[in-house]
C-alpha positions, 0 to 999 in steps of 0.5 A: 779457058773455063777458069777465065770465063768463070772469073769474067762471069763472077766479075760481071755479076759483081759489077752489074749488082753494084751498078744496079744498086748505085745508079740514080736512074730507075730505068737504068736500074731495071735494065741492069737488074734484068742483065743481072738475072740473065748473068745469074742464070748463066752462072747457075748453068755453069754450076751444073744446075740448069733447072735453077738457071732456067727458073732464074731466067724465066722468073728472075729476069723475064717475069720480074723484069717485065713487071718492073718495066710495066710499073715504071711505065705506069709511074711515068704516066702518073707523073705526066712525063711519058 
């Protein structure tokens, strides 16, 4: 059962990374980046490295995702489309 979960996690990581790079919309790419970071933190936890998983969740998905969303909001306001 754990093998199936690990396989699904690996496939989800590959899918979200590909979709993040391939999507034409910037807002969707930011959300997919956050999802990728959360999946990556789960992968680190599965690899028995919970400290790296927590750092990935806090910095990679949380802080960086919030900064990217804020920068996207500023970009929209400067364009006048928000």
